[in-house]
C-alpha positions, 0 to 999 in steps of 0.5 A: 500500500505504501509503495502505491502512494509513493508512486502516486506522489512521484507521479504528481510531483513530476506532473507539477514540475513539468508544468513550466515546460508546457506553459504558454505565453498568453501576452498579458504583459503586452496587453497591460503595457498597451493599457497603461500607455492609453491611460498615460495618454488620457490622464492629463485630459481626465485630470483637467476636466476634473479640475475644471468641474472642481473650479466650477463647483467652488466658484460660488466661494469667490462670487457673492457677498461672502467671498472666501478666496482662501477656501477656494484656493485651499480646495483647488490646492488640495485637489492639485496636491492629491493629483500630484501624489496619485501621479507620483505613486502611479509613476513609481508603480509603473517603473517597477518590473516583476 
């Protein structure tokens, strides 16, 4: 009985180890690189549109009787700081190679 289980274990081990021989390249890395290239080319436009929408929503702080220039520029500055942080992290992640 023990001989049969050792034989089965060896067979499973050989099948497991030979998996790399029969593996195929399915092109995931190329597809991911194409996707990141598209994201990089579209990112400035997306961030600019979001910035314009943010400015339009915060323009009420600058117009009217109770003007709050500090609140307006603080909101826009925080957005720009967050966007810069996101861009730095994404750029760092894209430079990593696995």
